[in-house]
C-alpha positions as CSV (number, residue, x, y, z in Angstrom):
1,X,0.0,-0.1,0.0
2,X,2.6,2.5,1.1
3,X,5.2,1.8,-1.9
4,X,2.4,1.8,-4.1
5,X,1.5,5.7,-2.8
6,X,5.0,6.5,-3.2
7,X,5.0,5.4,-6.8
8,X,1.8,7.8,-7.1
9,X,3.3,11.1,-5.6
10,X,6.5,10.3,-7.6
11,X,4.6,10.9,-10.9
12,X,2.8,14.1,-9.1
13,X,5.9,16.1,-8.6
14,X,4.6,17.2,-4.8
15,X,5.8,20.3,-3.2
16,X,5.7,21.3,0.6
17,X,3.0,23.4,1.9
18,X,4.4,26.5,3.0
19,X,4.8,27.4,6.7
20,X,3.9,23.4,7.2
21,X,7.3,22.1,5.5
22,X,8.1,18.7,6.8
23,X,4.3,18.0,7.7
24,X,2.1,18.3,4.3
25,X,2.7,18.0,0.9
26,X,0.5,19.2,-1.8
27,X,0.0,18.9,-5.6
28,X,0.7,22.1,-7.8
29,X,-1.2,20.7,-10.7
30,X,-4.4,20.4,-8.6
31,X,-4.1,24.6,-8.5
32,X,-3.5,24.7,-12.0
33,X,-6.0,22.9,-13.0
34,X,-8.7,24.5,-10.7
35,X,-9.5,21.1,-8.3
36,X,-9.9,21.0,-4.5
37,X,-6.4,20.4,-3.3
38,X,-5.2,16.9,-2.3
39,X,-2.8,16.4,0.7
40,X,0.1,13.8,1.2
41,X,1.5,13.6,5.1
42,X,5.0,12.6,5.1
43,X,6.1,10.2,8.1
44,X,9.6,8.7,9.1
45,X,9.7,5.5,10.6
46,X,12.0,4.2,13.2
47,X,14.1,2.7,10.5
48,X,14.5,6.1,8.9
49,X,12.7,5.4,6.1
50,X,10.0,8.0,4.8
51,X,6.5,7.1,4.2
52,X,4.2,9.2,2.3
53,X,0.3,8.6,2.0
54,X,-2.8,10.4,1.2
55,X,-4.2,12.5,4.1
56,X,-8.1,12.4,4.0
57,X,-10.3,15.2,4.8
58,X,-13.0,14.7,7.7
59,X,-16.2,16.4,7.5
60,X,-16.8,19.1,10.3
61,X,-19.5,21.2,11.1
62,X,-18.2,24.9,11.2
63,X,-19.2,27.6,13.6
64,X,-22.1,28.7,11.4
65,X,-23.4,25.2,11.0
66,X,-22.1,24.2,7.4
67,X,-20.1,21.4,6.9
68,X,-16.5,21.8,5.8
69,X,-13.6,19.3,4.9
70,X,-11.1,19.8,7.7
71,X,-7.5,18.0,8.4
72,X,-6.4,17.1,11.7
73,X,-2.7,17.5,11.6
74,X,0.2,17.1,14.8
75,X,2.7,19.8,14.4
76,X,5.3,20.3,17.4
77,X,3.6,17.7,19.2
78,X,0.2,19.9,19.2
79,X,-2.7,18.6,17.3
80,X,-4.3,21.3,14.9
81,X,-7.5,21.4,12.8
82,X,-7.3,23.1,9.5
83,X,-10.2,23.4,7.1
84,X,-9.0,22.4,3.3
85,X,-9.9,26.1,2.5
86,X,-7.3,27.4,4.6
87,X,-4.7,24.8,3.4
88,X,-5.6,26.0,-0.3
89,X,-5.3,29.4,0.1
90,X,-1.9,29.1,1.8
91,X,-0.8,27.0,-1.0
92,X,-2.2,29.7,-3.6
93,X,-0.7,32.7,-1.5
94,X,2.3,31.1,0.0
95,X,1.8,32.9,3.5
96,X,-1.2,32.7,6.0
97,X,-3.8,35.3,6.5
98,X,-2.1,38.3,8.1
99,X,-5.0,39.0,11.0
100,X,-7.5,36.1,11.0
101,X,-9.7,38.3,13.4
102,X,-10.3,40.9,10.8
103,X,-9.6,38.8,7.4
104,X,-11.7,35.5,6.5
105,X,-11.6,33.1,3.4
106,X,-14.9,33.3,1.8
107,X,-16.6,31.1,-0.5
108,X,-17.9,33.1,-3.7
109,X,-20.6,30.6,-4.4
110,X,-21.7,30.4,-0.6
111,X,-20.9,26.7,-0.8
112,X,-18.5,25.8,1.9
113,X,-17.8,22.4,0.4
114,X,-16.5,23.8,-3.0
115,X,-13.1,24.4,-2.2
116,X,-11.8,24.9,-5.6
117,X,-8.9,27.7,-5.6
118,X,-11.1,29.7,-8.2
119,X,-14.2,29.9,-5.7
120,X,-11.9,31.0,-2.5
121,X,-11.3,34.9,-1.6
122,X,-10.0,36.9,1.2
123,X,-12.1,39.5,2.3
124,X,-12.8,41.6,5.5
125,X,-14.8,39.9,8.3
126,X,-17.6,43.0,8.2
127,X,-17.7,42.2,4.3
128,X,-18.6,38.7,5.0
129,X,-21.0,39.4,7.7
130,X,-23.0,42.0,5.0
131,X,-22.7,39.4,2.4
132,X,-24.1,36.8,4.4
133,X,-26.8,38.9,5.8
134,X,-27.9,39.8,2.1
135,X,-27.9,36.1,1.0
136,X,-30.2,35.3,3.9
137,X,-32.4,38.3,2.9
138,X,-32.5,37.0,-0.5
139,X,-33.4,33.5,0.3
140,X,-36.8,34.7,2.1
141,X,-37.8,36.5,-1.1
142,X,-40.7,35.5,-3.1
143,X,-39.8,34.4,-6.5
144,X,-41.7,37.2,-8.1
145,X,-39.7,39.7,-6.0
146,X,-36.2,37.8,-7.0
147,X,-37.4,38.2,-10.7
148,X,-38.2,42.0,-10.3
149,X,-35.0,42.9,-8.7
150,X,-33.1,40.9,-11.6
151,X,-34.9,43.0,-14.1
152,X,-33.8,46.2,-12.4
153,X,-30.0,45.1,-12.3
154,X,-30.2,43.9,-16.1
155,X,-31.8,47.2,-17.1
156,X,-29.2,49.1,-15.0
157,X,-26.6,47.1,-16.5
158,X,-28.0,47.8,-20.2
159,X,-27.9,51.6,-19.6
160,X,-24.6,51.7,-17.9
161,X,-22.9,49.7,-20.8
162,X,-24.3,52.1,-23.2
163,X,-23.3,55.1,-21.1
164,X,-19.5,53.3,-20.7
165,X,-19.3,52.7,-24.5
166,X,-20.3,56.4,-25.3
167,X,-17.5,57.7,-22.7
168,X,-14.9,55.2,-23.9
169,X,-15.4,55.7,-27.7
170,X,-15.8,53.7,-30.6
171,X,-12.3,52.0,-30.1
172,X,-13.0,50.7,-26.5
173,X,-12.3,46.8,-26.4
174,X,-15.1,44.3,-24.8
175,X,-12.6,43.9,-21.6
176,X,-12.2,47.7,-20.9
177,X,-16.1,48.1,-21.0
178,X,-16.5,45.1,-18.6
179,X,-13.9,46.1,-16.1
180,X,-15.5,49.5,-16.1
181,X,-19.0,48.2,-15.5
182,X,-17.4,46.0,-12.6
183,X,-16.2,49.1,-10.8
184,X,-19.5,50.8,-11.3
185,X,-21.3,47.9,-10.5
186,X,-19.2,47.4,-6.9
187,X,-19.9,51.2,-6.3
188,X,-23.8,51.2,-6.9
189,X,-26.2,50.2,-4.3
190,X,-29.3,49.5,-5.8
191,X,-32.6,51.0,-4.2
192,X,-35.7,48.8,-4.6
């Protein structure tokens, strides 16, 4: 079993997880292919031989009662519980979040089980709270109200797109127009 696992890891070209060197390895190809990361544990047996085996995540409910994939890791004799999203962000950026009291890792599609690198972002705690409050409010809305709000947003985007094209001129690329629209959309708060 272990020999077979070592052969698999040789073909994957694993790298150490930053700041957890000597404990966990990950596959950088998973990052490039936008897949949830797989992690490998490196152990040293009594005879001095290294043994590498894939670490399986466990399902734990988080503080907001959403299920998350987490890993139990021993480091310096202490057992720590790290979420898959924390480890993925660590591998993406190369460093841990500076101040976890004010900055959090957010799942863009609001699915805490979806730990693909493209679905993770670091945002401020206050922004995360307002975002989750808005999502809860939207869940309470009727289908008719959701459709009405969607029509308002689409009409606004259509008008703003025409406005941005008029300002940028005929030579503007589609990418430039979309960037300007994204900035305007962030600044705009919709009044319903």
